Kinemage of the C-alpha trace (Angstrom):
@kinemage 1
@onewidth
@group {chain A} dominant
@subgroup {mainchain}
@vectorlist {calphas} color= white
{ca met a 1} P -227.921 -78.823 110.461
{ca thr a 2} L -225.734 -79.540 113.583
{ca phe a 3} L -224.298 -78.124 116.632
{ca arg a 4} L -221.478 -80.071 118.022
{ca met a 5} L -220.579 -78.160 120.777
{ca leu a 6} L -223.570 -78.056 122.377
{ca ser a 7} L -224.776 -80.952 124.613
{ca ala a 8} L -227.503 -79.487 126.685
{ca phe a 9} L -230.043 -76.628 127.572
{ca ile a 10} L -230.962 -75.430 130.679
{ca phe a 11} L -234.439 -73.632 131.213
{ca asp a 12} L -235.469 -71.207 134.040
{ca val a 13} L -239.328 -71.925 134.850
{ca asp a 14} L -241.477 -68.511 135.853
{ca gly a 15} L -241.422 -66.011 133.752
{ca thr a 16} L -239.820 -68.368 131.341
{ca leu a 17} L -242.063 -71.398 130.495
{ca val a 18} L -245.142 -70.190 132.425
{ca asp a 19} L -246.807 -67.042 132.605
{ca thr a 20} L -246.156 -66.655 136.651
{ca asn a 21} L -244.201 -63.157 137.371
{ca gly a 22} L -246.972 -61.858 137.510
{ca leu a 23} L -248.517 -64.182 140.408
{ca his a 24} L -244.999 -63.461 142.413
{ca val a 25} L -245.181 -60.055 142.180
{ca glu a 26} L -248.749 -60.056 143.959
{ca ala a 27} L -247.975 -62.715 146.158
{ca trp a 28} L -245.019 -60.526 146.946
{ca arg a 29} L -246.922 -57.687 147.536
{ca arg a 30} L -249.251 -59.732 150.106
{ca ala a 31} L -246.324 -61.115 151.674
{ca phe a 32} L -244.882 -57.544 151.961
{ca ala a 33} L -248.265 -56.149 153.468
{ca ala a 34} L -249.166 -58.325 156.104
{ca arg a 35} L -246.284 -56.885 158.098
{ca asn a 36} L -247.234 -53.274 156.950
{ca ile a 37} L -244.751 -52.771 153.935
{ca his a 38} L -246.381 -51.639 150.906
{ca phe a 39} L -244.319 -51.353 147.149
{ca asn a 40} L -245.706 -50.684 144.565
{ca ala a 41} L -245.889 -53.687 141.798
{ca asp a 42} L -243.761 -52.655 139.538
{ca arg a 43} L -240.780 -52.181 142.471
{ca ile a 44} L -241.029 -55.571 143.394
{ca phe a 45} L -241.083 -56.970 139.708
{ca val a 46} L -237.430 -55.474 138.982
{ca glu a 47} L -236.312 -58.484 141.960
{ca val a 48} L -238.454 -60.968 140.025
{ca gly a 49} L -235.897 -63.687 139.298
{ca lys a 50} L -233.999 -63.762 142.527
{ca gly a 51} L -235.149 -66.197 144.826
{ca gly a 52} L -236.273 -65.047 148.455
{ca asp a 53} L -232.532 -65.410 150.255
{ca thr a 54} L -231.479 -62.198 148.123
{ca leu a 55} L -235.073 -60.654 147.147
{ca val a 56} L -235.648 -59.350 150.803
{ca pro a 57} L -232.331 -58.670 152.328
{ca asp a 58} L -231.860 -56.673 148.297
{ca met a 59} L -235.542 -55.182 149.259
{ca leu a 60} L -235.326 -54.203 152.818
{ca gly a 61} L -231.878 -54.428 154.051
{ca glu a 62} L -229.914 -56.776 155.751
{ca thr a 63} L -231.084 -55.567 159.327
{ca ala a 64} L -234.852 -55.927 158.562
{ca asp a 65} L -234.443 -59.703 156.856
{ca lys a 66} L -232.654 -60.848 159.874
{ca glu a 67} L -235.997 -59.793 161.838
{ca ile a 68} L -238.730 -60.825 159.577
{ca gly a 69} L -236.691 -62.436 156.448
{ca glu a 70} L -238.133 -65.652 156.976
{ca asp a 71} L -241.647 -64.836 157.347
{ca leu a 72} L -241.838 -62.944 154.545
{ca arg a 73} L -240.186 -66.339 152.696
{ca lys a 74} L -242.648 -68.601 154.466
{ca arg a 75} L -245.977 -66.139 153.316
{ca gln a 76} L -244.901 -65.188 149.453
{ca pro a 77} L -245.240 -69.281 148.109
{ca glu a 78} L -248.999 -69.805 150.841
{ca glu a 79} L -250.155 -66.975 148.703
{ca phe a 80} L -248.327 -67.376 145.226
{ca glu a 81} L -250.628 -71.380 145.519
{ca lys a 82} L -253.810 -69.329 146.622
{ca leu a 83} L -253.394 -67.154 143.573
{ca ala a 84} L -252.472 -69.898 140.890
{ca lys a 85} L -255.838 -71.887 142.579
{ca glu a 86} L -257.701 -69.007 141.846
{ca his a 87} L -256.631 -67.967 138.366
{ca gly a 88} L -254.262 -71.409 136.822
{ca ile a 89} L -250.825 -70.817 135.245
{ca arg a 90} L -250.350 -70.615 131.807
{ca val a 91} L -247.969 -72.195 129.930
{ca phe a 92} L -245.845 -70.268 126.997
{ca asp a 93} L -246.824 -71.333 123.379
{ca gly a 94} L -243.870 -73.724 122.482
{ca val a 95} L -242.809 -74.772 125.589
{ca val a 96} L -243.042 -78.562 124.968
{ca glu a 97} L -242.920 -78.866 121.799
{ca leu a 98} L -239.388 -76.248 122.018
{ca met a 99} L -238.278 -79.282 125.102
{ca gln a 100} L -239.037 -82.426 122.233
{ca glu a 101} L -237.554 -80.707 119.504
{ca leu a 102} L -234.077 -80.198 121.528
{ca arg a 103} L -234.303 -83.521 123.210
{ca arg a 104} L -234.654 -84.727 119.347
{ca arg a 105} L -231.810 -83.115 118.318
{ca gly a 106} L -229.489 -85.374 121.063
{ca leu a 107} L -229.415 -82.285 123.992
{ca lys a 108} L -229.925 -82.812 127.644
{ca thr a 109} L -232.363 -80.908 129.160
{ca ala a 110} L -232.786 -79.359 132.697
{ca leu a 111} L -234.713 -77.020 134.970
{ca ala a 112} L -233.463 -74.545 137.175
{ca thr a 113} L -235.255 -72.557 139.389
{ca ser a 114} L -234.988 -70.118 142.361
{ca ser a 115} L -238.417 -72.000 143.600
{ca asn a 116} L -238.172 -74.703 145.929
{ca glu a 117} L -239.392 -78.063 144.936
{ca lys a 118} L -242.628 -77.592 146.905
{ca gln a 119} L -243.547 -74.577 145.137
{ca leu a 120} L -242.363 -76.808 141.306
{ca ser a 121} L -244.740 -78.792 142.442
{ca val a 122} L -247.888 -75.822 142.401
{ca val a 123} L -246.557 -74.769 139.012
{ca glu a 124} L -247.371 -78.089 137.011
{ca lys a 125} L -250.708 -78.587 139.669
{ca tyr a 126} L -252.095 -75.245 138.352
{ca ser a 127} L -250.858 -75.239 134.991
{ca arg a 128} L -251.191 -79.059 134.367
{ca cys a 129} L -248.023 -79.431 132.710
{ca lys a 130} L -245.743 -81.606 134.230
{ca leu a 131} L -241.737 -79.456 133.368
{ca ser a 132} L -239.939 -82.159 134.870
{ca glu a 133} L -241.173 -84.913 133.327
{ca leu a 134} L -239.979 -83.202 130.103
{ca val a 135} L -236.586 -82.486 130.976
{ca asp a 136} L -233.743 -84.894 131.732
{ca glu a 137} L -232.666 -82.828 135.366
{ca val a 138} L -234.250 -80.666 137.741
{ca val a 139} L -232.751 -78.591 140.325
{ca asn a 140} L -234.280 -76.099 143.132
{ca ala a 141} L -233.313 -73.828 145.380
{ca gly a 142} L -233.241 -76.314 148.013
{ca glu a 143} L -230.016 -77.907 146.624
{ca ile a 144} L -227.956 -74.588 146.417
{ca glu a 145} L -226.482 -72.496 148.856
{ca thr a 146} L -227.387 -68.538 147.263
{ca ser a 147} L -229.981 -68.228 144.247
{ca lys a 148} L -229.912 -66.230 141.331
{ca pro a 149} L -228.193 -64.096 140.244
{ca ala a 150} L -225.222 -65.842 142.263
{ca pro a 151} L -223.906 -68.450 139.907
{ca asp a 152} L -224.841 -71.319 142.056
{ca leu a 153} L -228.019 -72.618 141.008
{ca val a 154} L -226.493 -72.663 136.786
{ca gln a 155} L -223.406 -74.563 138.210
{ca ala a 156} L -225.201 -77.387 140.133
{ca thr a 157} L -227.607 -77.939 137.250
{ca val a 158} L -224.382 -78.062 134.801
{ca lys a 159} L -222.690 -80.469 137.672
{ca lys a 160} L -225.978 -82.915 137.920
{ca leu a 161} L -225.616 -82.591 134.012
{ca gly a 162} L -222.480 -83.684 134.282
{ca met a 163} L -221.100 -81.938 131.490
{ca ser a 164} L -219.159 -78.712 131.744
{ca pro a 165} L -220.286 -74.813 131.372
{ca ala a 166} L -219.013 -74.584 128.031
{ca glu a 167} L -221.324 -77.696 126.766
{ca cys a 168} L -224.486 -76.063 127.888
{ca ala a 169} L -226.292 -73.279 127.037
{ca met a 170} L -229.840 -71.493 129.152
{ca leu a 171} L -232.714 -69.712 128.194
{ca gly a 172} L -234.001 -67.512 130.635
{ca asp a 173} L -236.516 -63.817 131.371
{ca thr a 174} L -234.222 -61.940 133.919
{ca pro a 175} L -231.175 -59.896 134.022
{ca tyr a 176} L -230.686 -62.821 136.700
{ca asp a 177} L -231.279 -65.658 134.887
{ca ala a 178} L -228.504 -63.703 132.402
{ca glu a 179} L -225.816 -62.745 134.940
{ca ser a 180} L -226.294 -66.372 136.900
{ca ala a 181} L -225.419 -67.998 133.546
{ca lys a 182} L -222.441 -65.775 132.969
{ca his a 183} L -220.866 -66.485 136.224
{ca ala a 184} L -220.902 -70.146 136.451
{ca gly a 185} L -219.700 -70.020 132.386
{ca val a 186} L -223.027 -71.036 130.726
{ca val a 187} L -223.772 -68.652 127.332
{ca cys a 188} L -227.314 -67.467 127.910
{ca leu a 189} L -230.571 -66.617 125.608
{ca gly a 190} L -233.677 -64.283 126.925
{ca leu a 191} L -237.461 -64.083 126.061
{ca thr a 192} L -239.390 -61.474 126.965
{ca cys a 193} L -242.461 -63.134 127.749
{ca gly a 194} L -242.029 -62.671 131.348
{ca gly a 195} L -242.116 -58.880 131.399
{ca asn a 196} L -238.528 -57.464 130.834
{ca gly a 197} L -237.786 -55.814 127.629
{ca ala a 198} L -235.061 -56.457 124.888
{ca glu a 199} L -232.293 -53.943 126.106
{ca arg a 200} L -232.673 -54.763 129.847
{ca leu a 201} L -231.702 -58.268 129.175
{ca met a 202} L -229.132 -57.552 126.759
{ca ser a 203} L -227.607 -55.584 128.718
{ca ser a 204} L -227.418 -58.557 131.268
{ca gly a 205} L -225.396 -60.316 129.399
{ca thr a 206} L -227.879 -62.498 127.096
{ca arg a 207} L -226.224 -63.121 123.563
{ca arg a 208} L -230.164 -62.991 121.624
{ca val a 209} L -233.883 -61.840 122.695
{ca tyr a 210} L -236.992 -64.166 121.571
{ca arg a 211} L -240.354 -63.512 122.367
{ca asp a 212} L -241.200 -66.703 123.818
{ca pro a 213} L -240.480 -70.313 123.444
{ca ala a 214} L -243.004 -70.237 120.328
{ca glu a 215} L -240.434 -67.890 118.504
{ca met a 216} L -237.218 -69.913 119.656
{ca leu a 217} L -238.196 -73.055 118.344
{ca ala a 218} L -239.724 -70.996 115.184
{ca lys a 219} L -236.238 -69.371 114.594
{ca leu a 220} L -234.288 -72.615 116.472
{ca asp a 221} L -231.472 -73.500 113.839
{ca glu a 222} L -230.275 -69.727 114.278
{ca ala a 223} L -230.659 -69.756 118.258
{ca leu a 224} L -228.486 -73.296 118.259
{ca his a 225} L -226.086 -70.972 115.813
{ca val a 226} L -225.726 -68.326 117.810
{ca val a 227} L -224.988 -70.101 121.458
{ca ser a 228} L -223.038 -72.689 119.839
{ca pro a 229} L -221.345 -71.313 116.915
{ca gly a 230} L -218.001 -73.607 116.465
{ca pro a 231} L -217.627 -77.614 115.921
{ca ala a 232} L -215.788 -78.334 119.260
{ca lys a 233} L -217.162 -79.786 122.046
{ca leu a 234} L -215.485 -78.044 125.504
{ca thr a 235} L -215.640 -80.718 127.609
{ca arg a 236} L -213.399 -80.523 130.747
{ca arg a 237} L -210.940 -82.808 129.385
{ca thr a 238} L -210.718 -80.527 126.197
{ca leu a 239} L -210.744 -77.405 128.040
{ca glu a 240} L -207.784 -78.694 130.113
{ca asp a 241} L -206.055 -79.498 126.949
{ca leu a 242} L -206.243 -75.675 125.746
{ca met a 243} L -205.149 -74.648 128.980
{ca arg a 244} L -201.562 -76.744 128.959
{ca thr a 245} L -200.777 -74.762 125.649
{ca ala a 246} L -201.311 -71.625 127.557
{ca leu a 247} L -199.202 -72.852 130.673
{ca arg a 248} L -196.135 -73.887 128.281
{ca thr a 249} L -196.302 -70.576 127.326
{ca ala a 250} L -196.344 -68.870 130.963
{ca glu a 251} L -193.503 -71.501 131.223
{ca glu a 252} L -191.777 -69.493 128.485
{ca ala a 253} L -192.535 -66.042 130.246
{ca ile a 254} L -190.349 -67.171 132.627
{ca gly a 255} L -187.407 -68.203 130.803
{ca ala a 256} L -187.873 -64.855 129.175
{ca gly a 257} L -187.679 -62.666 132.032
{ca glu a 258} L -191.502 -62.014 132.099
{ca ala a 259} L -194.278 -62.501 134.506
{ca ser a 260} L -195.375 -66.043 134.129
{ca ile a 261} L -198.709 -65.085 132.612
{ca gly a 262} L -199.405 -67.245 129.094
{ca ala a 263} L -202.432 -67.036 126.504
{ca ala a 264} L -203.278 -68.695 123.543
{ca leu a 265} L -206.020 -68.501 120.933
{ca phe a 266} L -207.688 -71.051 119.391
{ca ala a 267} L -210.194 -71.765 115.960
{ca gly a 268} L -213.675 -72.928 117.106
{ca asp a 269} L -212.562 -76.652 116.223
{ca gly a 270} L -210.500 -76.518 119.403
{ca lys a 271} L -207.582 -78.012 117.890
{ca thr a 272} L -206.386 -75.353 115.631
{ca leu a 273} L -204.012 -72.691 117.017
{ca ile a 274} L -203.932 -68.964 116.088
{ca ala a 275} L -201.531 -67.271 117.873
{ca arg a 276} L -200.316 -67.667 121.770
{ca gly a 277} L -198.246 -64.696 123.629
{ca phe a 278} L -197.017 -64.093 127.387
{ca asn a 279} L -196.810 -60.734 129.260
{ca glu a 280} L -193.938 -58.752 127.637
{ca leu a 281} L -193.824 -56.056 129.680
{ca asn a 282} L -190.536 -55.884 130.633
{ca arg a 283} L -189.319 -56.081 127.160
{ca thr a 284} L -190.858 -53.512 125.747
{ca gly a 285} L -191.658 -51.302 128.675
{ca asn a 286} L -195.559 -51.491 127.995
{ca lys a 287} L -198.089 -51.869 130.610
{ca ala a 288} L -200.989 -52.698 127.157
{ca ala a 289} L -198.276 -55.606 126.488
{ca his a 290} L -200.695 -58.772 128.416
{ca ala a 291} L -200.434 -61.665 126.856
{ca glu a 292} L -203.872 -61.901 125.456
{ca met a 293} L -203.012 -58.388 124.300
{ca val a 294} L -200.085 -60.242 122.564
{ca ala a 295} L -201.766 -63.268 121.028
{ca phe a 296} L -204.385 -60.819 119.727
{ca ala a 297} L -201.489 -59.131 117.623
{ca gln a 298} L -200.340 -62.236 116.624
{ca ala a 299} L -203.114 -63.241 115.362
{ca ala a 300} L -204.280 -60.260 113.124
{ca gly a 301} L -204.506 -60.939 109.247
{ca lys a 302} L -204.466 -65.182 110.372
{ca val a 303} L -208.841 -64.442 111.404
{ca ala a 304} L -211.667 -63.855 109.440
{ca asn a 305} L -213.595 -60.772 110.747
{ca glu a 306} L -216.705 -62.993 110.378
{ca ala a 307} L -215.287 -65.620 112.617
{ca arg a 308} L -217.448 -65.437 115.775
{ca asp a 309} L -216.388 -69.102 117.496
{ca leu a 310} L -212.738 -68.414 118.254
{ca ile a 311} L -211.815 -69.401 122.234
{ca leu a 312} L -209.216 -67.324 124.351
{ca val a 313} L -207.668 -69.856 126.977
{ca ser a 314} L -205.201 -67.412 129.337
{ca thr a 315} L -203.389 -68.866 132.653
{ca leu a 316} L -204.888 -65.372 134.419
{ca glu a 317} L -208.273 -64.255 134.595
{ca pro a 318} L -208.210 -61.574 131.743
{ca cys a 319} L -208.177 -57.661 133.002
{ca val a 320} L -210.692 -55.521 131.219
{ca met a 321} L -208.859 -54.148 128.333
{ca cys a 322} L -208.102 -57.540 127.662
{ca thr a 323} L -212.131 -59.068 128.235
{ca gly a 324} L -212.809 -56.016 126.621
{ca ala a 325} L -210.681 -56.785 123.546
{ca ala a 326} L -212.357 -60.640 123.337
{ca met a 327} L -215.267 -59.561 122.977
{ca glu a 328} L -214.577 -56.521 119.972
{ca ala a 329} L -212.743 -59.733 118.658
{ca ala a 330} L -216.494 -61.989 118.825
{ca val a 331} L -214.659 -64.504 120.396
{ca asp a 332} L -216.705 -67.102 121.999
{ca thr a 333} L -215.263 -68.865 124.893
{ca ile a 334} L -212.722 -67.615 127.288
{ca val a 335} L -211.872 -69.894 129.128
{ca tyr a 336} L -209.066 -68.971 132.563
{ca gly a 337} L -207.073 -70.848 135.248
{ca leu a 338} L -206.335 -68.605 138.666
{ca arg a 339} L -208.519 -65.915 139.499
{ca ala a 340} L -207.403 -61.862 139.760
{ca pro a 341} L -209.655 -60.864 142.315
{ca ala a 342} L -208.492 -56.960 142.406
{ca asp a 343} L -208.877 -56.726 138.945
{ca ser a 344} L -211.813 -59.587 137.597
{ca gly a 345} L -211.805 -57.857 134.293
{ca thr a 346} L -214.828 -60.941 133.240
{ca gly a 347} L -216.765 -59.358 135.826
{ca arg a 348} L -216.470 -55.957 135.297
{ca val a 349} L -217.244 -55.420 131.836
{ca ala a 350} L -220.730 -53.850 130.588
{ca pro a 351} L -221.727 -56.946 128.065
{ca pro a 352} L -221.214 -55.485 124.443
{ca arg a 353} L -224.441 -53.731 122.345
{ca ser a 354} L -222.693 -53.517 119.239
{ca pro a 355} L -223.796 -56.433 116.689
{ca glu a 356} L -220.462 -57.022 115.377
{ca ser a 357} L -219.804 -58.131 119.199
{ca gln a 358} L -220.605 -60.442 121.293
{ca met a 359} L -220.701 -61.598 125.094
{ca pro a 360} L -218.180 -64.594 125.358
{ca arg a 361} L -218.961 -67.609 128.129
{ca ile a 362} L -216.454 -67.323 130.370
{ca val a 363} L -215.133 -70.696 132.250
{ca ala a 364} L -212.865 -70.050 135.395
{ca asp a 365} L -210.534 -72.592 137.492
{ca val a 366} L -209.252 -74.659 134.226
{ca leu a 367} L -205.981 -75.731 135.985
{ca ala a 368} L -205.781 -72.653 138.218
{ca asn a 369} L -203.411 -74.549 140.831
{ca glu a 370} L -201.126 -75.126 138.274
{ca ser a 371} L -201.303 -71.336 136.825
{ca arg a 372} L -200.668 -70.617 140.992
{ca ala a 373} L -197.176 -73.104 140.831
{ca leu a 374} L -196.077 -71.076 137.694
{ca phe a 375} L -196.443 -67.980 140.091
{ca asp a 376} L -194.842 -69.194 142.956
{ca arg a 377} L -191.847 -70.409 140.914
{ca trp a 378} L -191.363 -66.744 139.323
{ca leu a 379} L -191.570 -65.430 142.406
{ca lys a 380} L -188.682 -67.810 143.958
{ca glu a 381} L -186.588 -67.450 140.690
{ca gly a 382} L -186.773 -63.438 141.696
{ca asn a 383} L -188.111 -61.305 139.367
{ca val a 384} L -186.264 -58.084 139.916
{ca asn a 385} L -189.652 -56.300 138.819
{ca pro a 386} L -191.190 -54.607 142.174
{ca gln a 387} L -194.509 -53.803 140.596
{ca gln a 388} L -195.071 -56.956 139.048
{ca arg a 389} L -193.803 -58.835 142.669
{ca ala a 390} L -196.125 -56.619 144.634
{ca tyr a 391} L -199.016 -57.611 142.104
{ca val a 392} L -198.326 -60.959 142.008
{ca ser a 393} L -198.095 -61.462 145.819
{ca gln a 394} L -201.453 -59.799 146.400
{ca leu a 395} L -202.641 -62.161 143.562
{ca leu a 396} L -201.406 -65.311 145.467
{ca asp a 397} L -202.390 -64.063 149.203
{ca leu a 398} L -206.503 -63.222 147.313
{ca asn a 399} L -206.000 -67.117 145.739
{ca ala a 400} L -204.592 -68.471 149.279
{ca lys a 401} L -207.564 -71.176 148.931
{ca pro a 402} L -206.672 -74.010 146.689
{ca ala a 403} L -209.437 -73.601 143.560
{ca arg a 404} L -210.851 -76.483 141.752
{ca gly a 405} L -208.658 -77.936 138.943
């Protein structure tokens, strides 16, 4: 089987490739205790997966973080190294073989860890496994501004790989891996070997959950199909080509007296246009007549029920209603141009749990400036709907800083 959409696989390290989450919990417990702060292990465990820059303020608050955060972040790696030296570090079954098989199939691989370079070397030393030599690229906490669950780490890894987010998938063991991947536009698979259950991982946005790397290796064809159901390789150039169809549709909306929002629904080959539409509020008086919903209505009967490789492209970030509809339709990829910070439907909708739905990969900022230019033009041409004008004016104010693309 071939999986042309996918070009790279990104791996979390702790709890995903090596059995270190328990060591991190104990290291944090000792670091806090040294400052006479006492937490039970289970309270610390739910935070594991974050970097120290977010874990400490989330547990102690911003004021305490400013006072003692740096000391805690210094102590924790020291305690971790002591524990690693004492107990050793176990590499999960199937890790080496999984990485080798992915590279044999032509995929690039990368490590994305919330630990810094020194901590990764400690893991490699006491696990006796040179993980960094098994992959093409490595990105650690020292190369980013904010650690998981922020998207910085995954975004930096995608950039280092030289790909679009839609060409990549991630493997992780915590909800923060899933959240980081989701906001970076990368689809995520989960593992329970790090201690988090399948329900917690799925509710955070993973598409499928496996016990450990060995089980994923045994079911690799299935796993790759889950993260790469369609044949299109969604490079940045391909995403921009798809967006241009939505932008042309948004231009048609202006001519029809509607707000300049266009959407297009493509098949998984990235070429076949199934349906397109623009916002039709003024013509219909229907507040639910968003561009995406119009496209979905036009697609009725044109898409097989089992299709799970659809690509939804919109010039504006879909709202909660449209994002939810995309999930129900098992859309594989949502691509949008200009962000809608006041609504942010792609960030507010919880991942679906029903088997017929799936969490889409969501790629933002594709030709965002072109979308913004259409809204500027729409405002200048004097639309008479005051509610729409107020919405668009707010939208442009919140997007005052030009976006990439």
